[in-house]
N, C-alpha and C positions, 0 to 999 in steps of 0.2 A: 504494500499500500504505500503509495508515494505520498510525500509530505513537503512542501516546498514554503521556503520563505517568499515573502514580500519581495524583495529586491531581485531574486531569483527569476521569480514569478514575470515580473515587470520587466526585465531582460528579456527573457522569452518571448513574451507578448507582443511587445514593441519590435523585437525584429522578425517576428512572423506578419505583421500585420502589413500587408502590401497594400497598394493602392486600390481605392475603393470601384474595383474594376466591375462589381456587381450591379454597379449603374448603369452599365451596357448588357450586364448577362441576366438570365433568368435564376429564379432560385435555386433550381437543381445544377445550373452549372456553374453556380457561385459554390454549392457544397460540395460539387464533384472536383471542383479545382483546390478548395481548401481542404479537402479530405476527413477533418476533424474538428471538434467543437470541446473546448475546455471546459470542464465542470469543478469550479470552485469550492469546495465545501469548507464551511467557516470554523469546521470541528475539527481534532484529531479522531482517528480512526476509533471504532467501538461503540459512539453511540448511536440515537436513531436518526440524526442528519445524515450520519455516515451510511446508515444502512440502509434507508430510503435513497438517499442520492445514488448509490453504487445499483441500486436495484433500477433506477431511472437510467443510468448510465449505461445498461446491459440491454435496455428496451426503446428508448425514446428515438434513436438513428433510424431505426427502421421504417419510420413516419415521417422523416423528414425528406423533404426532395433533394436526390442526390444521396441520401443515405450517409451523413458523415458518422464518424465513430464518434462517441461518447468519452472523451478522456477524464475520469476522476482524479483531481488533486486536492489533496488536505492541505487549507492553509488557516491553521489555528492561530488565535491570538485573541485577546481582550473580548470574550464572549462572542465571537465572530465578527466583532466591528473591522478588524482588519481585513478581512475578506471583502466586507461590507464596501469600507473605502477603497479596494482596490478595485472592484467590479464598477463602483461609481467613477472613480476619477483616472483611472491608470489603464484597465482592460480595453482592449479595440472596440470600438462600436460599430462593430460589422455583423455581427451574430455567430463570432465564434469563441465567444466566452458567456457562460452561465453561472450563474450563483445560487448554492444553499445556503442561505444566511438564516441568521436567527432570528427567531419568531419576535423578538424584543427590539429590532432594528428599529421601526415606526416609535416605539415608547422610548427607546434612547434619543431619538432626534428630539422630539415632545418636550423630555425633560431636561434638553438643552447640553447633553454630555458632550464635553470637549473634544471627548474623543470619536464622536461621529461627525465625520466629515461629508457627509452626503445628504441628499434629499430623497427622503424613501419613496415619495409620491411621483419624482421624476424618474425612479428605475423602469423599465420595461419588464412589467409582470407577466409571466410566461402562465402558470397555472399552479395549484396546489394538488399534491398527490394524497395528502391526509391532514385533518386538523391533529392536535396533540393535546394532549393530557401529562404535563410534567407533574412527577410526584417527587416525594421525600418518604425515603425508606430509612430504617435502622437496625443494625446488627442483633439479634438475639441475644448477644451478652452484654449489651448496655444496659447502663441502671435505668436510663429514661426509655419508657417504651412507647411514650405518645406526646404530642404537643402539651398537654396538661403535665405532664410529669416535667416535661423540659421547664415548666415554670419554677420548679423547686431544683432540679438536680440538672448540673451543666450537660449539655450534650456537644460533643465536638462533629463537626459536620464538613464534609470536604468542600471548597469552594472550588468552582470552575470558570471564573472571570467575574470583573464588576459588573458585566452588563449580562449573567447567567443567573437564571432564578434561583440554581441551586445554592448560588450565594446572595443574592439579594432578598429572598422571600425570608431566610432566617433573621436577616439583619433586622428588617420591615417587623416582625414579630416580638422581636426583642423591644421594640420601643410599643409598640399597639397592644399586646400580648402579654408581655411582661415575660418572655421565655428566656432561658439561659442558653440560648445557641453559641458556641464557639466557631466560628467560620474559620477552617484552615486553607487558605488561599494556597492557589501554584497549580492545581491538575488542570491537565489540557481539555478534558473533557469527561463523561458520565463515566466511561470506561474505567479510567484510573482511579477515579473517585471512588467508585464502586470496590475496585480491587483494593484499594485503601482499607476500604470500611471490612471487607472480607479478611485483610491481614491483621485486623486490629488497630488502625492506626489512627482511624476515626471511630466515632460511633454511627455514623449516619451518612448519607449522600442523598443527592438529587439525579434524576432520570427521568426519562418519560415511562408511562406504560407500555407502550409500543416495545421498547427496550426489555422491559422485564417478560413481557408476554412471548418476545420473539427467543430470549437466550436464558432468562433466568427463572422460568415456572417452577424448577425443582426447589428455588428457595422457599417459594411460599408452600409449596407441597411439604418440605421437611421442615418447615416453623424456622428457618435460619432467618428471616427478615421478616418485617411489619411495615406495612404502609402507613404512614400517619397523618400525610397531608396529600393533598391534590389541589393544583394550584388552580383552579376553574370557579366559576361565578357559583356554580350548583353542582351537587355529588354527581359523578358520572353513575350510569345503573350499572355498571360491571363494579364499581367499587362503592356499593350502597352503604358500608357501615365506614367509610375514609372521609372526614370532613374536607369540607372546601375550603377555600382560603376566605371567602367573604362571611363566613360563621364566625369569624374572629374580629368582626368589626364591630366596635361598641357605638359608633357615633355616626354619623351623617359622612362627616370629614374622613373618617378609618373606611368607609364604604367605598367612595369616590379614591380615595389612595389605592386600597387593595384590589378595588376593581380593573384600575388600570395595568395592575401587574396580573391578573387574572384574564387579560383581555388577549393575550397573545395566542391562546389555542386557535382563534380562528383563523391566524394567518397558517401555524402550523409548519406543516413541511412544505414551503411553497419555491419557488422558482424564479430569477428575475435575470435580465440580460440589461448592460447597461443603458443610460440614458441615448435617446436620440439614435437608434438604430434603424436602418431601411424600414418603412412600414412594411413591403412586402414579405421582408426577413420575418420580423415581428409576428405577423399574419400565419405565416407559415410554422414558426416555432410554435405559435399559439393552437394551430389546428392540429400538429403533430402530437402535441401534451393532450390534448382533450381524446384523441385516438386512442393513443396509449393508454390511459386510464381505462377505457373498455376493452384493450386487448385480452382474450382467453389466455395466451401465454405468459404475459404479464400478470393476471390475476392468479394464475394459478401459481407461479413461483411466491407471490406475496403470500396466498395461503399456508403454502408449505413453511414461509418463515414467520407463520402468525403474524403477518403486518396488517392493519386494516388498511383500507383504501378509500378514502373520502374525497373525492375531488371537487375542487373550485375553480372558476375561471378568473381571467385576469381583472374583468369588470367587478367582481365580489372582494377581489385582494385591493385592488386601488380603492375601492369605497372604505373597506376596515382600515388602511392606512390612512386616506383622509381624515378620518374621524378620531383616529388615535393622536394624531398629531396636535391634535384642536385641546389638547387638556387644559385646566383652569388653571389660573395662577396660583389659584390656594393650593392647588395639589402640587404645583412644583415647587413651590416655596417650602412644603413639608419635606418633601423629598431633598432639599437642601440642607434641610435642618438635620435630617437624618443621616444623610451620606456625605453631608461636609461638602459638598461641590454643587 
């Protein structure tokens, strides 16, 4: 699994970016001449972003005119902000680059995170393969086995970046619910974070319900872990006994704040291209993506991996992004007070 740095990717992409010959070419001719599309994954291997993106990479090219290969490349950093900045500002605007970026990128822009150097509404949204339900789980040896326990017992949790819910939600709950989560930062994605939990380096970790279903259901069957929280407005029917994030709101202000952090599930595992790519290329990519989400071969592989497929189109994603970036100033100020930025 190839992981690339921002500098290396920039050099490779800029070298490959030839003159915009597709102005005189059909979409099929363009992709036949380019041969491949780089799919930049904003997280390290092992998490749900990586699982879904590699599934997309194996199938999407068949539905794009010219049948280009899709080359997945991991670019972890700052909760996928490094990849988002790359896709927005560095990658070629010709249809040869796609991003599998964090679902919180619109929220981070709305909160004016100085690391977010993009405008999410100007990205070329392609489509979503699945919504997401980010969860927090704890190893069976932890003294604290619930959010309520964490109000009186310190619980160490693996942090996977300042823009990732595995790190931000525990910090929020420390302020809003009086918990004693201790975030141990530095893990590049949920995979290493869960490995740290398994090794006893931390008590708990954050990941997605999709990853647990695809890779770690044995943990639940053997009662090695307990899911203690899901970052959604209301409980998922598949997890009826696990509290949802909004349940910890005590005031309307709490609800507005936690609601923002629970909103990313609608974006989920979505894919976008840089701004201002040619309209025929964008249309071809969007049409290909929707065809892929209905393809029997892709659906069969997703079923074998126990991955849910819940597609959405570019219009829905853009609407969610535009609504998210309109966060109230009071919410933004409260986030600054909590996180100090």
